[in-house]
DSSP file (Angstrom, degrees, kcal/mol; ACC not computed):
  #  RESIDUE AA STRUCTURE BP1 BP2  ACC     N-H-->O    O-->H-N    N-H-->O    O-->H-N    TCO  KAPPA ALPHA  PHI   PSI    X-CA   Y-CA   Z-CA
    1    1 A M     >        0   0    0      0, 0.0     4,-2.3     0, 0.0     3,-0.3   0.000 360.0 360.0 360.0 -46.0   -7.7   16.6   -9.6
    2    2 A R  H  >  +     0   0    0      1,-0.3     4,-2.6     2,-0.2     5,-0.2   0.939 360.0  52.9 -63.1 -38.5   -5.0   18.2   -7.5
    3    3 A L  H  > S+     0   0    0      1,-0.2     4,-2.0     2,-0.2    -1,-0.3   0.853 108.7  51.1 -65.6 -29.0   -7.0   17.8   -4.4
    4    4 A L  H  > S+     0   0    0     -3,-0.3     4,-2.5     2,-0.2    -1,-0.2   0.928 111.7  48.0 -62.9 -47.9   -7.4   14.0   -5.3
    5    5 A L  H  X S+     0   0    0     -4,-2.3     4,-2.4     1,-0.2    81,-0.2   0.899 112.8  46.0 -57.1 -44.4   -3.7   13.7   -5.7
    6    6 A A  H  X S+     0   0    0     -4,-2.6     4,-1.7    -5,-0.2    -1,-0.2   0.880 114.2  48.4 -76.8 -32.0   -2.9   15.5   -2.5
    7    7 A A  H  X S+     0   0    0     -4,-2.0     4,-3.0    -5,-0.2    -2,-0.2   0.877 111.3  51.5 -69.5 -36.1   -5.5   13.4   -0.5
    8    8 A S  H  X S+     0   0    0     -4,-2.5     4,-1.5    -5,-0.2    -2,-0.2   0.936 110.9  46.9 -66.4 -40.8   -4.2   10.2   -2.1
    9    9 A A  H  X S+     0   0    0     -4,-2.4     4,-0.6    -5,-0.2    -1,-0.2   0.903 115.1  46.8 -70.5 -31.4   -0.6   11.1   -1.1
   10   10 A L  H >< S+     0   0    0     -4,-1.7     3,-0.7     1,-0.2    -2,-0.2   0.882 108.8  56.5 -67.8 -43.5   -1.8   12.0    2.5
   11   11 A L  H 3< S+     0   0    0     -4,-3.0    38,-0.3     1,-0.2    -1,-0.2   0.828 114.2  38.0 -59.5 -33.0   -3.9    8.7    2.7
   12   12 A F  H 3< S+     0   0    0     -4,-1.5    72,-1.3    -5,-0.2     2,-0.6   0.471  89.6 102.3-100.8  -1.4   -0.9    6.6    2.0
   13   13 A A    <<  -     0   0    0     -3,-0.7    70,-0.1    -4,-0.6     2,-0.1  -0.705  64.6-143.0 -87.1 122.8    1.7    8.4    3.9
   14   14 A A        -     0   0    0     -2,-0.6     5,-0.1    68,-0.1    -2,-0.1  -0.452  26.6 -95.6 -81.8 156.1    2.4    6.7    7.2
   15   15 A A    >>  -     0   0    0      1,-0.1     4,-0.8    -2,-0.1     3,-0.8  -0.402  37.6-110.7 -69.6 152.6    3.2    8.6   10.4
   16   16 A P  H >> S+     0   0    0      0, 0.0     4,-1.1     0, 0.0     3,-0.9   0.855 119.0  54.8 -49.8 -41.6    7.0    9.0   11.0
   17   17 A G  H 3> S+     0   0    0      1,-0.3     4,-2.1     2,-0.2     3,-0.3   0.878 100.6  62.6 -71.4 -34.0    6.8    6.6   14.1
   18   18 A S  H <> S+     0   0    0     -3,-0.8     4,-1.9     1,-0.2    -1,-0.3   0.795  98.7  52.4 -46.0 -40.8    5.3    3.9   11.8
   19   19 A A  H <X S+     0   0    0     -3,-0.9     4,-1.4    -4,-0.8    -1,-0.2   0.827 107.8  51.7 -73.5 -32.8    8.3    3.7    9.6
   20   20 A I  H  X S+     0   0    0     -4,-1.1     4,-0.9    -3,-0.3    -2,-0.2   0.923 110.7  46.8 -69.6 -43.2   10.6    3.1   12.6
   21   21 A E  H >X S+     0   0    0     -4,-2.1     3,-1.0     1,-0.2     4,-0.9   0.915 109.0  58.9 -65.7 -40.9    8.3    0.3   13.9
   22   22 A Q  H >< S+     0   0    0     -4,-1.9     3,-0.6     1,-0.3    -1,-0.2   0.845  98.4  56.9 -56.8 -33.9    8.3   -1.1   10.2
   23   23 A N  H 3< S+     0   0    0     -4,-1.4    -1,-0.3     1,-0.2    -2,-0.2   0.795 106.1  51.1 -68.3 -22.9   12.0   -1.4   10.2
   24   24 A K  H << S+     0   0    0     -3,-1.0     2,-0.4    -4,-0.9    -1,-0.2   0.710  91.7  87.6 -81.5 -18.8   11.8   -3.7   13.3
   25   25 A R    <<  +     0   0    0     -4,-0.9     3,-0.0    -3,-0.6     0, 0.0  -0.684  44.8 170.7 -89.7 127.8    9.2   -6.0   11.8
   26   26 A T        +     0   0    0     -2,-0.4     2,-0.4    27,-0.0    -1,-0.1   0.427  55.1  73.7-112.4  -7.8   10.7   -9.0    9.7
   27   27 A D        -     0   0    0     26,-0.0    -2,-0.0     3,-0.0     0, 0.0  -0.851  63.5-144.9-118.8 150.8    7.6  -11.0    9.2
   28   28 A V        -     0   0    0     -2,-0.4     3,-0.1    -3,-0.0    24,-0.0  -0.915  35.4-107.7-105.1 130.1    4.6  -10.7    7.1
   29   29 A P        -     0   0    0      0, 0.0     2,-0.1     0, 0.0    96,-0.1  -0.247  39.4-104.4 -57.7 135.6    1.4  -12.0    8.6
   30   30 A V        -     0   0    0     95,-0.1    94,-3.0    93,-0.1     2,-0.4  -0.395  40.0-159.4 -62.2 131.8    0.2  -15.2    7.0
   31   31 A A  E     -A  123   0A   0     92,-0.2     2,-0.5    -2,-0.1    92,-0.2  -0.943   9.3-156.1-123.3 136.0   -2.7  -14.5    4.6
   32   32 A T  E     -A  122   0A   0     90,-2.5    90,-2.2    -2,-0.4     2,-0.0  -0.910  34.3-106.9-109.7 131.2   -5.4  -17.0    3.3
   33   33 A A  E     -A  121   0A   0     -2,-0.5    88,-0.3    88,-0.2     3,-0.1  -0.340  31.5-172.8 -50.4 131.7   -7.1  -16.2    0.1
   34   34 A A        -     0   0    0     86,-2.1     2,-0.3     1,-0.2    87,-0.2  -0.235  62.9 -33.9-125.3  39.7  -10.7  -15.0    0.7
   35   35 A G  S    S-     0   0    0     85,-0.2    -1,-0.2    84,-0.0     0, 0.0  -0.835  91.5 -34.8 137.8 178.6  -11.9  -14.8   -2.9
   36   36 A D        -     0   0    0     -2,-0.3    82,-0.0     1,-0.1    -2,-0.0  -0.561  63.6-105.3 -74.2 140.4  -10.7  -14.0   -6.4
   37   37 A P        -     0   0    0      0, 0.0     2,-0.3     0, 0.0    82,-0.2  -0.294  35.1-149.7 -61.8 153.9   -8.1  -11.4   -7.0
   38   38 A V  B     -B  118   0A   0     80,-2.1    80,-3.2     1,-0.1     3,-0.1  -0.819  17.3-136.9-123.7 165.7   -9.4   -8.1   -8.5
   39   39 A S  S    S+     0   0    0     -2,-0.3    56,-1.9    78,-0.2     2,-0.3   0.802  83.9  25.1 -91.7 -30.0   -7.7   -5.6  -10.7
   40   40 A C  E     -F   94   0B   0     54,-0.2     2,-0.3    55,-0.1    54,-0.2  -0.963  54.3-163.1-133.6 149.4   -8.9   -2.5   -8.8
   41   41 A I  E     -F   93   0B   0     52,-2.7    52,-3.1    -2,-0.3     2,-0.1  -0.993  35.6-103.1-131.6 151.7  -10.1   -1.2   -5.5
   42   42 A R  E >   -F   92   0B   0     -2,-0.3     3,-0.7    50,-0.2     4,-0.5  -0.395  18.6-145.0 -73.0 135.5  -12.0    2.0   -4.7
   43   43 A L  G >  S+     0   0    0     48,-2.6     3,-1.1     1,-0.2    -1,-0.1   0.883  98.1  58.7 -60.2 -42.1   -9.9    4.7   -3.2
   44   44 A R  G 3  S+     0   0    0     47,-0.5    -1,-0.2     1,-0.2    48,-0.1   0.735 102.6  52.9 -65.3 -22.0  -12.8    5.9   -1.0
   45   45 A D  G <  S+     0   0    0     -3,-0.7    17,-2.9    16,-0.1     2,-0.4   0.558  81.6 105.9 -95.8  -3.4  -13.1    2.6    0.6
   46   46 A I  E <   +C   61   0A   0     -3,-1.1    15,-0.2    -4,-0.5     3,-0.1  -0.644  39.5 173.3 -76.1 129.1   -9.4    2.3    1.7
   47   47 A R  E     -     0   0A   0     13,-3.3     2,-0.3     1,-0.4    14,-0.2   0.717  65.7 -10.7-101.5 -42.2   -9.2    3.0    5.5
   48   48 A Q  E     -C   60   0A   0     12,-1.8    12,-3.7     2,-0.0    -1,-0.4  -0.997  55.9-149.1-161.0 150.1   -5.6    2.2    6.0
   49   49 A S  E     -C   59   0A   0     -2,-0.3     2,-0.5   -38,-0.3    10,-0.2  -0.984  11.3-161.1-128.4 139.0   -2.6    0.7    4.1
   50   50 A K  E     -C   58   0A   0      8,-2.7     8,-2.5    -2,-0.4     2,-0.6  -0.984  14.3-142.3-123.7 123.5    0.4   -1.3    5.8
   51   51 A V  E     +C   57   0A   0     -2,-0.5     6,-0.2    31,-0.3     3,-0.1  -0.727  21.4 179.9 -74.2 114.0    3.6   -1.8    4.1
   52   52 A R  E     -     0   0A   0      4,-2.8     2,-0.2    -2,-0.6     5,-0.2   0.820  60.4 -35.0 -91.1 -35.8    4.7   -5.4    5.1
   53   53 A D  E >  S-C   56   0A   0      3,-1.5     3,-0.5   -25,-0.0    -1,-0.2  -0.864  85.7 -58.8-164.0-164.2    8.0   -5.6    3.2
   54   54 A D  T 3  S+     0   0    0     -2,-0.2    21,-2.5     1,-0.2    24,-0.2   0.619 133.7  25.5 -71.7 -12.5    9.6   -4.5   -0.1
   55   55 A S  T 3  S+     0   0    0     19,-0.2    16,-2.0     1,-0.1     2,-0.4   0.301 107.6  76.0-129.5  10.4    6.8   -6.3   -2.1
   56   56 A T  E <   +CD  53  70A   0     -3,-0.5    -4,-2.8    14,-0.2    -3,-1.5  -0.991  43.1 173.8-136.4 129.6    3.8   -6.5    0.0
   57   57 A I  E     -CD  51  69A   0     12,-2.2    12,-3.2    -2,-0.4     2,-0.5  -0.987  17.5-150.9-125.1 136.1    1.1   -4.0    1.0
   58   58 A D  E     -CD  50  68A   0     -8,-2.5    -8,-2.7    -2,-0.4     2,-0.6  -0.925   8.5-157.8-101.1 129.7   -2.1   -4.7    2.9
   59   59 A F  E     -CD  49  67A   0      8,-2.8     8,-2.4    -2,-0.5     2,-0.5  -0.952   3.8-154.8-113.1 118.6   -5.0   -2.5    2.2
   60   60 A Y  E     -CD  48  66A   0    -12,-3.7   -13,-3.3    -2,-0.6   -12,-1.8  -0.841  19.8-162.8 -95.5 130.0   -7.7   -2.4    4.9
   61   61 A M  E >   -C   46   0A   0      4,-2.8     3,-2.3    -2,-0.5   -15,-0.2  -0.688  28.0 -84.0-111.8 157.0  -11.1   -1.4    3.5
   62   62 A A  T 3  S+     0   0    0    -17,-2.9     3,-0.5    -2,-0.3    -1,-0.1  -0.383 117.0  36.8 -53.1 139.0  -14.4   -0.1    4.9
   63   63 A G  T 3  S-     0   0    0      1,-0.2    -1,-0.3    -3,-0.0   -18,-0.0   0.246 127.2 -83.5  92.3 -13.1  -16.5   -3.0    6.0
   64   64 A G  S <  S+     0   0    0     -3,-2.3     2,-0.2     1,-0.3    -1,-0.2   0.492  83.0 140.5  97.5   2.7  -13.5   -4.9    7.3
   65   65 A R        -     0   0    0     -3,-0.5    -4,-2.8    -4,-0.2     2,-0.4  -0.569  36.9-152.9 -81.2 143.5  -12.3   -6.6    4.1
   66   66 A V  E     -DE  60 121A   0     55,-0.7    55,-2.8    -6,-0.2     2,-0.5  -0.966   6.5-164.9-120.2 133.6   -8.4   -6.7    3.6
   67   67 A Y  E     -DE  59 120A   0     -8,-2.4    -8,-2.8    -2,-0.4     2,-0.5  -0.979   7.1-152.2-115.8 125.4   -6.7   -6.8    0.2
   68   68 A R  E     -DE  58 119A   0     51,-3.2    51,-2.8    -2,-0.5     2,-0.6  -0.858   5.0-160.7-100.2 128.0   -3.0   -7.8   -0.2
   69   69 A N  E     -DE  57 118A   0    -12,-3.2   -12,-2.2    -2,-0.5     2,-0.7  -0.939   4.1-162.3-110.3 125.2   -1.1   -6.5   -3.0
   70   70 A T  E     -D   56   0A   0     47,-0.7   -14,-0.2    -2,-0.6    47,-0.2  -0.902  27.5-129.3-101.9 111.0    2.0   -8.3   -4.0
   71   71 A L        -     0   0    0    -16,-2.0    44,-0.2    -2,-0.7    46,-0.1  -0.083  23.6-104.1 -58.9 159.8    4.0   -5.9   -6.2
   72   72 A D  S    S-     0   0    0     42,-1.6     2,-0.3    44,-0.1    -1,-0.1   0.270  96.7 -24.4 -71.8  12.2    5.4   -6.9   -9.6
   73   73 A G  S    S-     0   0    0     41,-0.2     2,-0.2   -18,-0.1    -2,-0.1  -0.909  99.1 -44.4 162.5-179.8    8.9   -7.2   -7.9
   74   74 A S        -     0   0    0     -2,-0.3   -19,-0.2     1,-0.1   -20,-0.0  -0.489  46.3-147.4 -76.8 144.2   10.7   -5.9   -5.1
   75   75 A C    >   -     0   0    0    -21,-2.5     3,-2.0    -2,-0.2     4,-0.3  -0.889  22.3-125.6-112.0 103.0   10.4   -2.2   -4.5
   76   76 A P  T 3  S+     0   0    0      0, 0.0    25,-0.2     0, 0.0    34,-0.0  -0.189  86.8   0.5 -55.9 134.0   13.6   -0.7   -3.0
   77   77 A M  T 3> S+     0   0    0     33,-0.1     4,-2.7     1,-0.0     5,-0.4   0.238  91.8 119.7  73.6  -3.6   13.2    1.2    0.3
   78   78 A L  H <> S+     0   0    0     -3,-2.0     4,-2.5     1,-0.2     5,-0.3   0.902  80.9  39.7 -57.7 -44.2    9.4    0.6    0.5
   79   79 A R  H  4 S+     0   0    0     -4,-0.3    -1,-0.2     2,-0.2   -28,-0.1   0.907 115.7  50.4 -71.4 -41.4    9.7   -1.3    3.8
   80   80 A S  H  4 S+     0   0    0      1,-0.2    -2,-0.2   -57,-0.1   -57,-0.2   0.929 120.6  34.8 -66.1 -38.8   12.3    1.0    5.3
   81   81 A E  H  < S-     0   0    0     -4,-2.7    -1,-0.2     2,-0.1    -2,-0.2   0.834  89.4-158.0 -84.2 -33.3   10.4    4.2    4.5
   82   82 A G     <  +     0   0    0     -4,-2.5     2,-0.3    -5,-0.4   -31,-0.3   0.592  57.8  84.2  74.9   5.9    6.9    2.6    5.1
   83   83 A R        +     0   0    0     19,-0.3    19,-2.0    -5,-0.3     2,-0.3  -0.988  46.2 167.5-147.4 154.6    5.0    5.1    3.0
   84   84 A F  E     -G  101   0C   0    -72,-1.3     2,-0.3    -2,-0.3    17,-0.2  -0.974  16.5-145.4-158.1 165.4    4.2    5.7   -0.6
   85   85 A M  E     -G  100   0C   0     15,-2.5    15,-2.4    -2,-0.3     2,-0.3  -0.846   9.2-165.3-130.5 169.9    2.0    7.8   -2.9
   86   86 A H  E     -G   99   0C   0     -2,-0.3     2,-0.4   -81,-0.2    13,-0.1  -0.988  13.6-135.9-150.3 160.3    0.3    7.3   -6.2
   87   87 A K        +     0   0    0     11,-0.5     2,-0.3    -2,-0.3    11,-0.3  -0.930  29.4 162.8-117.2 146.8   -1.4    9.4   -9.0
   88   88 A T        -     0   0    0     -2,-0.4   -80,-0.1   -87,-0.1     5,-0.1  -0.979  35.2-157.2-155.0 147.9   -4.7    8.5  -10.5
   89   89 A S  S    S+     0   0    0     -2,-0.3     2,-0.2     3,-0.1    -1,-0.1   0.367  82.7  59.8-105.1   2.3   -7.3   10.3  -12.5
   90   90 A T  S    S-     0   0    0      2,-0.3    -2,-0.0     0, 0.0     0, 0.0  -0.587  94.0-105.3-115.1-175.8  -10.0    7.9  -11.4
   91   91 A G  S    S+     0   0    0     -2,-0.2   -48,-2.6   -48,-0.0   -47,-0.5   0.107  92.6  84.4 -93.0  14.9  -11.5    6.8   -8.1
   92   92 A D  E     -F   42   0B   0    -50,-0.3     2,-0.5   -49,-0.1    -2,-0.3  -0.903  66.8-143.5-127.2 147.9   -9.7    3.6   -8.2
   93   93 A L  E     -F   41   0B   0    -52,-3.1   -52,-2.7    -2,-0.3     2,-0.2  -0.958  36.3-172.5-104.7 124.4   -6.3    2.1   -7.4
   94   94 A C  E >   -F   40   0B   0     -2,-0.5     3,-1.1   -54,-0.2   -54,-0.2  -0.684  40.5-114.5-124.2 167.4   -5.5   -0.6  -10.0
   95   95 A S  T 3  S+     0   0    0    -56,-1.9    20,-0.1     1,-0.3   -55,-0.1   0.680 115.7  60.9 -77.5 -14.3   -2.9   -3.2  -10.7
   96   96 A L  T 3  S+     0   0    0    -57,-0.2    -1,-0.3    18,-0.1   -56,-0.1   0.623  90.9  95.8 -79.2 -16.6   -1.7   -1.1  -13.8
   97   97 A D    <   -     0   0    0     -3,-1.1    18,-2.5    19,-0.1     2,-0.4  -0.281  65.1-143.2 -69.9 156.6   -0.8    1.7  -11.4
   98   98 A T  E     - H   0 114C   0    -11,-0.3   -11,-0.5    16,-0.2     2,-0.3  -0.869   6.5-150.3-116.8 153.8    2.5    2.5  -10.0
   99   99 A I  E     -GH  86 113C   0     14,-2.9    14,-2.7    -2,-0.4     2,-0.4  -0.877   6.8-143.1-117.1 156.1    3.4    3.8   -6.6
  100  100 A T  E     -GH  85 112C   0    -15,-2.4   -15,-2.5    -2,-0.3    12,-0.2  -0.993  20.0-124.1-126.4 129.3    6.3    5.9   -5.5
  101  101 A V  E     -G   84   0C   0     10,-2.5     9,-2.7    -2,-0.4     2,-0.6  -0.406  21.7-134.0 -69.0 141.8    8.0    5.5   -2.2
  102  102 A L  E     - H   0 109C   0    -19,-2.0   -19,-0.3     7,-0.2     2,-0.2  -0.898  25.2-161.5 -96.3 118.5    8.1    8.6    0.0
  103  103 A R  E   > - H   0 108C   0      5,-3.7     5,-1.5    -2,-0.6   -25,-0.0  -0.606  22.3 -75.4 -95.9 153.0   11.6    9.2    1.4
  104  104 A D  T   5S+     0   0    0     -2,-0.2     2,-0.1     3,-0.2     3,-0.1  -0.608  99.5  60.8 -69.8 149.7   12.8   11.3    4.4
  105  105 A P  T > 5S-     0   0    0      0, 0.0     3,-1.0     0, 0.0    -2,-0.1   0.647 124.8 -50.2 -76.8 153.5   13.1   14.3    4.6
  106  106 A G  T 3 5S-     0   0    0      1,-0.2    -4,-0.0    -2,-0.1     0, 0.0  -0.266 110.3 -28.9  60.6-131.8    9.6   15.3    4.0
  107  107 A L  T 3 5S+     0   0    0     -5,-0.1    -1,-0.2    -3,-0.1    -3,-0.2  -0.312  76.1 165.0-122.3  52.4    7.9   13.8    0.9
  108  108 A T  E < < -H  103   0C   0     -5,-1.5    -5,-3.7    -3,-1.0     2,-0.1  -0.535  41.1-118.4 -67.2 126.3   11.0   13.3   -1.3
  109  109 A P  E     +H  102   0C   0      0, 0.0    -7,-0.2     0, 0.0    -1,-0.1  -0.380  37.2 179.5 -68.0 145.3   10.0   10.9   -4.1
  110  110 A G  E     -     0   0C   0     -9,-2.7   -33,-0.1     1,-0.3    -8,-0.0  -0.349  46.4 -28.2-121.7-151.5   12.0    7.6   -4.2
  111  111 A P  E     -     0   0C   0      0, 0.0   -10,-2.5     0, 0.0     2,-0.3  -0.339  58.8-132.2 -75.5 150.9   11.7    4.7   -6.6
  112  112 A S  E     -H  100   0C   0    -12,-0.2     2,-0.3    -3,-0.1   -12,-0.2  -0.807  23.8-172.1 -96.8 138.0    8.4    3.9   -8.4
  113  113 A C  E     -H   99   0C   0    -14,-2.7   -14,-2.9    -2,-0.3     2,-0.3  -0.904  23.9-111.6-135.0 156.4    7.0    0.3   -8.6
  114  114 A G  E     -H   98   0C   0     -2,-0.3   -42,-1.6   -16,-0.2   -41,-0.2  -0.638  29.8-130.2 -87.3 135.4    4.2   -1.5  -10.4
  115  115 A L        -     0   0    0    -18,-2.5     2,-0.1    -2,-0.3   -44,-0.1  -0.492  16.9-147.4 -77.7 158.2    1.3   -2.8   -8.4
  116  116 A G        -     0   0    0      1,-0.2   -19,-0.1    -2,-0.1   -45,-0.1  -0.305  42.6 -57.6-101.0-162.9    0.1   -6.4   -8.8
  117  117 A K        -     0   0    0    -47,-0.2   -47,-0.7    -2,-0.1     2,-0.7  -0.396  54.4-112.9 -68.4 152.8   -3.6   -7.7   -8.5
  118  118 A F  E     -BE  38  69A   0    -80,-3.2   -80,-2.1   -49,-0.1   -49,-0.2  -0.834  31.4-161.0 -96.4 110.9   -5.5   -7.1   -5.2
  119  119 A Q  E     - E   0  68A   0    -51,-2.8   -51,-3.2    -2,-0.7     2,-0.2  -0.816  15.6-133.8 -96.5 121.1   -6.1  -10.4   -3.4
  120  120 A P  E     + E   0  67A   0      0, 0.0   -86,-2.1     0, 0.0     2,-0.3  -0.518  40.0 175.3 -65.1 140.9   -8.8  -10.4   -0.8
  121  121 A V  E     -AE  33  66A   0    -55,-2.8   -55,-0.7   -88,-0.3     2,-0.5  -0.950  37.2-136.1-143.5 162.4   -7.3  -12.2    2.2
  122  122 A T  E     -A   32   0A   0    -90,-2.2   -90,-2.5    -2,-0.3     2,-0.2  -0.997  33.7-138.5-112.9 122.9   -8.0  -13.2    5.8
  123  123 A L  E     -A   31   0A   0     -2,-0.5   -92,-0.2   -92,-0.2     2,-0.2  -0.580  16.2-110.1 -88.0 148.5   -5.0  -12.5    7.9
  124  124 A A        -     0   0    0    -94,-3.0     2,-0.1    -2,-0.2    -1,-0.1  -0.519  34.0-115.3 -74.3 141.9   -3.7  -14.8   10.6
  125  125 A K              0   0    0     -2,-0.2   -95,-0.1     1,-0.1    -1,-0.1  -0.430 360.0 360.0 -72.3 142.1   -4.2  -13.5   14.2
  126  126 A R              0   0    0     -2,-0.1    -1,-0.1   -97,-0.0    -2,-0.0   0.427 360.0 360.0-113.9 360.0   -0.9  -12.9   15.8
């Protein structure tokens, strides 16, 4: 269980350089729904996550599918820090789960925020 938690924290922790790039970004790519929203996604299928703003995270999955999660409200410091962790005892990340923003220095816990449903999307090319 501890290994799963540690792996999950590392999976969602962005590299420090990514957080700086995130601060410069002010736009969220346009997304078109590509199916019905789902309540959970498999952790093992997540290849990358991108924090878009304080309430939007895109999850890039094995096989090329992208799920957009719009949080249940604004999550302070999520965009500026660009990284988060979560705790789960299952192999899924679900809309009932919460994430915790990871602050500098190191992995200092910040605000915790609730996830929304996971909407499969097609992202507009930039």
